[in-house]
C-alpha positions as CSV (number, residue, x, y, z in Angstrom):
1,M,50.2,6.0,-108.6
2,I,49.1,8.6,-111.2
3,P,46.7,11.1,-109.6
4,F,44.2,10.9,-112.4
5,V,41.6,13.7,-112.8
6,R,38.4,12.7,-114.6
7,E,35.7,15.1,-113.5
8,I,34.6,17.5,-116.2
9,E,31.5,19.6,-116.6
10,F,30.4,20.6,-120.1
11,E,27.6,20.3,-122.6
12,Y,28.3,19.2,-126.2
13,G,28.3,22.1,-128.5
14,A,28.5,24.7,-125.8
15,C,31.4,27.1,-125.4
16,D,32.8,27.3,-121.9
17,R,35.3,29.9,-120.8
18,V,37.9,27.9,-118.8
19,S,40.5,30.6,-118.2
20,P,40.9,34.3,-119.0
21,L,42.3,33.5,-122.5
22,I,40.9,30.0,-123.1
23,R,37.5,28.7,-124.2
24,R,36.6,25.1,-124.9
25,V,34.0,23.3,-127.1
26,V,33.7,19.5,-126.7
27,A,32.9,17.4,-129.8
28,R,30.3,14.6,-129.5
29,N,32.8,11.8,-130.1
30,P,33.1,10.0,-126.8
31,G,34.8,6.6,-126.7
32,P,37.4,4.4,-125.0
33,F,40.3,6.5,-126.4
34,T,38.6,9.9,-126.5
35,F,37.0,9.9,-123.0
36,K,34.1,12.4,-123.2
37,G,35.2,13.7,-126.7
38,T,37.7,16.0,-128.3
39,G,38.1,19.3,-126.5
40,T,38.7,22.0,-129.1
41,Y,40.3,25.1,-127.6
42,I,39.8,28.7,-128.7
43,V,42.6,31.0,-127.5
44,G,42.4,34.8,-127.2
45,T,39.8,37.4,-128.2
46,G,39.2,39.2,-131.4
47,D,41.8,37.5,-133.6
48,V,41.8,34.0,-132.1
49,A,43.6,30.6,-132.5
50,V,41.9,27.2,-132.5
51,I,43.8,24.2,-131.2
52,D,42.8,20.6,-132.3
53,P,39.6,21.4,-134.3
54,G,38.7,17.7,-133.9
55,P,36.7,15.2,-135.9
56,D,34.9,16.1,-139.1
57,L,31.4,16.6,-137.6
58,D,29.2,19.3,-139.0
59,E,27.7,20.1,-135.6
60,H,31.1,20.6,-134.1
61,L,32.2,22.9,-137.0
62,E,29.0,25.0,-136.5
63,A,29.6,25.1,-132.7
64,I,33.2,26.5,-133.2
65,L,31.9,29.1,-135.6
66,A,29.1,30.1,-133.3
67,A,31.6,30.4,-130.4
68,T,33.7,32.8,-132.4
69,A,31.0,34.8,-134.0
70,G,32.1,38.4,-134.4
71,E,35.8,37.3,-134.1
72,R,38.3,36.1,-136.7
73,I,40.0,32.7,-136.5
74,T,43.5,33.4,-137.8
75,H,45.4,30.3,-136.8
76,I,44.5,26.6,-136.6
77,F,47.0,24.5,-134.6
78,V,46.9,20.7,-134.6
79,T,48.8,18.5,-132.2
80,H,48.9,15.4,-134.4
81,N,47.1,13.8,-137.3
82,H,44.8,11.4,-135.6
83,A,41.2,11.4,-136.7
84,D,39.9,12.8,-133.5
85,H,42.2,15.8,-133.7
86,S,42.8,17.0,-137.3
87,P,40.1,16.3,-139.9
88,L,38.0,19.4,-139.1
89,A,41.0,21.6,-139.7
90,R,40.5,21.9,-143.4
91,P,36.8,22.6,-143.4
92,L,37.3,25.2,-140.6
93,S,40.0,26.8,-142.7
94,E,37.8,26.9,-145.7
95,R,35.1,28.6,-143.8
96,T,37.4,31.1,-142.1
97,G,40.5,31.6,-144.2
98,A,42.7,30.6,-141.2
99,T,46.1,29.1,-141.7
100,I,46.7,25.5,-140.5
101,Y,49.8,24.8,-138.5
102,A,51.2,21.3,-137.5
103,C,54.2,19.1,-137.9
104,A,54.1,18.2,-141.6
105,K,55.9,14.9,-141.0
106,Q,53.7,11.9,-142.0
107,G,53.7,9.3,-139.2
108,V,54.4,5.6,-140.0
109,P,51.0,3.8,-140.1
110,T,50.7,0.9,-137.7
111,E,50.3,-2.4,-139.5
112,S,47.9,-4.2,-137.2
113,E,44.5,-5.8,-137.1
114,V,43.7,-3.5,-134.3
115,R,42.1,-0.1,-135.1
116,M,44.1,2.2,-132.8
117,E,42.3,5.1,-131.4
118,A,40.2,6.9,-134.0
119,G,42.8,6.0,-136.7
120,D,45.2,8.1,-138.6
121,D,44.0,11.1,-140.6
122,R,46.2,10.1,-143.6
123,N,44.9,13.0,-145.8
124,F,45.9,15.7,-143.3
125,R,48.4,18.3,-144.6
126,P,49.1,21.6,-142.7
127,D,49.6,24.8,-144.6
128,V,52.7,25.6,-142.5
129,G,54.9,22.9,-141.0
130,L,56.4,23.4,-137.6
131,C,58.2,20.1,-136.7
132,D,61.0,22.1,-135.3
133,G,58.7,24.3,-133.2
134,G,58.1,28.1,-133.4
135,V,56.4,31.0,-131.7
136,F,53.2,32.6,-133.0
137,R,51.4,35.7,-131.8
138,G,47.9,37.1,-131.9
139,G,46.5,40.3,-130.3
140,D,46.5,39.0,-126.8
141,W,48.1,35.6,-127.0
142,T,51.5,34.0,-127.7
143,L,51.7,30.3,-128.5
144,E,54.9,28.3,-128.6
145,A,55.0,25.0,-130.5
146,I,57.0,22.4,-128.6
147,P,57.9,19.2,-130.5
148,T,56.9,16.2,-128.2
149,P,57.3,13.0,-130.2
150,G,56.4,9.7,-128.5
151,H,52.6,9.2,-128.8
152,T,53.2,9.9,-132.5
153,S,56.4,11.0,-134.3
154,N,54.7,14.3,-135.3
155,H,53.1,15.3,-132.0
156,I,53.3,18.9,-131.0
157,C,52.2,20.6,-127.8
158,Y,51.5,24.3,-127.6
159,A,52.4,26.6,-124.7
160,L,50.3,29.7,-124.0
161,L,53.0,31.9,-122.6
162,E,50.6,34.5,-121.1
163,E,49.2,31.9,-118.7
164,N,52.2,29.5,-118.4
165,A,49.8,26.8,-119.7
166,L,50.3,23.9,-122.1
167,F,47.9,22.4,-124.6
168,S,49.2,18.9,-124.2
169,G,47.2,17.1,-126.9
170,D,47.5,13.3,-126.2
171,H,51.0,13.6,-124.8
172,I,49.8,14.0,-121.2
173,M,46.1,13.4,-120.3
174,G,44.5,13.7,-116.9
175,W,42.0,10.8,-117.3
176,S,44.4,8.2,-118.7
177,T,47.9,7.3,-119.8
178,T,48.5,7.7,-123.6
179,V,49.1,4.9,-126.1
180,I,52.5,4.5,-127.6
181,S,52.2,2.4,-130.7
182,P,55.3,1.5,-132.7
183,P,56.5,2.0,-135.3
184,D,55.3,5.6,-135.3
185,G,55.1,5.8,-131.5
186,D,58.4,5.6,-129.7
187,M,58.9,5.0,-126.0
188,G,62.4,6.5,-125.9
189,D,61.2,9.7,-127.6
190,Y,58.3,9.7,-125.2
191,F,60.5,9.6,-122.1
192,Q,62.5,12.5,-123.5
193,S,59.5,14.5,-124.3
194,L,58.0,14.1,-120.8
195,E,61.3,15.4,-119.4
196,T,61.1,18.4,-121.8
197,I,57.6,19.3,-120.5
198,K,58.6,18.6,-116.9
199,A,61.5,21.0,-117.1
200,R,59.1,23.8,-118.3
201,D,57.2,23.8,-115.0
202,F,53.8,24.8,-116.5
203,S,51.0,26.0,-114.2
204,T,48.3,24.1,-116.0
205,L,48.0,21.4,-118.7
206,W,45.0,21.4,-121.0
207,P,44.8,17.9,-122.7
208,T,42.6,17.5,-125.8
209,H,40.5,14.9,-123.9
210,G,39.3,15.4,-120.4
211,P,39.8,18.1,-117.7
212,P,42.9,20.2,-117.0
213,I,45.8,19.1,-114.9
214,T,46.2,21.9,-112.4
215,D,49.2,20.5,-110.5
216,P,51.4,19.4,-113.4
217,A,54.8,18.8,-111.7
218,P,53.8,15.8,-109.6
219,F,51.5,14.6,-112.3
220,V,54.2,14.5,-115.0
221,Q,56.6,12.8,-112.6
222,A,53.9,10.2,-111.8
223,Y,53.6,9.6,-115.6
224,I,57.3,9.0,-115.8
225,D,57.4,6.8,-112.7
226,H,54.4,4.8,-114.1
227,R,56.3,4.0,-117.3
228,R,59.5,3.1,-115.4
229,T,57.4,0.8,-113.1
230,R,55.9,-0.8,-116.2
231,E,59.4,-1.6,-117.5
232,K,60.2,-3.3,-114.2
233,Q,57.0,-5.3,-114.3
234,I,57.8,-6.5,-117.9
235,L,61.3,-7.6,-116.9
236,A,59.9,-9.5,-113.8
237,A,57.3,-11.2,-116.0
238,L,59.9,-12.3,-118.4
239,A,62.1,-13.6,-115.6
240,G,59.0,-15.6,-114.5
241,G,58.8,-17.4,-117.8
242,H,56.5,-15.2,-120.0
243,T,57.9,-14.6,-123.5
244,R,55.1,-13.0,-125.5
245,I,53.3,-9.7,-125.2
246,K,49.8,-10.9,-125.5
247,A,50.3,-13.3,-122.6
248,L,51.7,-10.4,-120.5
249,V,48.9,-7.9,-121.1
250,P,46.1,-9.4,-119.0
251,D,48.4,-9.7,-116.0
252,L,49.9,-6.2,-116.4
253,Y,46.6,-4.5,-117.0
254,K,44.2,-6.3,-114.6
255,D,42.4,-3.1,-113.7
256,V,42.0,-1.9,-117.2
257,D,38.9,-2.3,-119.5
258,S,39.6,-5.3,-121.6
259,R,38.6,-3.3,-124.7
260,L,41.9,-1.5,-124.2
261,Y,44.0,-4.7,-124.2
262,P,44.9,-4.4,-127.9
263,A,46.1,-0.8,-127.3
264,A,47.9,-1.9,-124.1
265,A,49.7,-4.6,-126.1
266,H,51.1,-1.8,-128.4
267,S,52.3,0.2,-125.5
268,V,54.0,-2.9,-124.1
269,M,55.6,-3.5,-127.4
270,A,56.9,0.1,-127.3
271,H,58.6,-0.8,-124.0
272,M,60.0,-4.0,-125.6
273,V,61.4,-2.1,-128.6
274,Q,63.1,0.4,-126.3
275,M,64.5,-2.3,-124.0
276,V,65.8,-4.3,-126.9
277,R,67.4,-1.1,-128.2
278,D,69.2,-0.5,-125.0
279,G,70.2,-4.1,-124.4
280,R,67.9,-5.0,-121.5
281,L,66.0,-7.5,-123.6
282,V,66.8,-9.7,-126.7
283,T,64.6,-11.2,-129.4
284,D,65.2,-12.8,-132.8
285,G,64.8,-10.3,-135.6
286,E,62.8,-7.1,-135.3
287,P,60.6,-6.7,-132.3
288,T,56.9,-7.3,-133.1
289,L,53.7,-8.1,-131.2
290,D,54.3,-11.8,-131.8
291,S,58.0,-12.0,-131.0
292,D,59.5,-14.1,-128.3
293,Y,61.4,-11.9,-125.8
294,R,63.9,-13.0,-123.2
295,L,66.4,-11.6,-120.8
296,P,70.0,-11.4,-122.1
297,T,72.3,-14.2,-120.9
């Protein structure tokens, strides 16, 4: 079982100091994929960095500017180009002169009738690409960009070296698992990225949505175990006669809000794609949401 953490105290628009070097402002965009809203992080003092500026909301932009009054925003870091993370980056840059950093790779849009999460921010372009990672410094902070594909192909986490902390974006969240939606989301990449973060042994994870994860090692392992268990459940369901993803989802996600079933179907498909790739499942043609899957004979 994943030891989810969901308790978080905040006021929309207020700036809370959550660690010696980290402040947080939460945007007013709650929802089934964003939890209470996008948590924008301000790192350091004086010359500061902003991580995941969030949705293009005027009130959120003004809240970030008010929180950094008398300081200078020099860097804007974005974990990935979903519309609850990246759209405010350009308006914030225009107001402050800060440089925008993110993986410049454009993810593959999901062709589906389902609107996943807040949708892609297809217009997002960083000033500086860092798909291969990098280290950046301010007056009292050092941030390391760590490529973590899986949720999206261009997802980046950022390590605050002074506090052995990780801004984990949507890669690892305390309140929920993350959606892996092919073709841009990739379950094989996601497993590898989880192992990368596990090996770093961070003291705290700061997801973009929800509260921090203060005991990361068992939490990340539980995330990995959960995905491996899901694979076993899928294989068992197929052995029992199911062949299609949409028939599997209600049984596999009995305790999940049914509004999330379409997203769950995409994550199941990500498992299917990976298991077809490694020979544990077969299907005719390319794996899709509507494919018939079966065990190899």
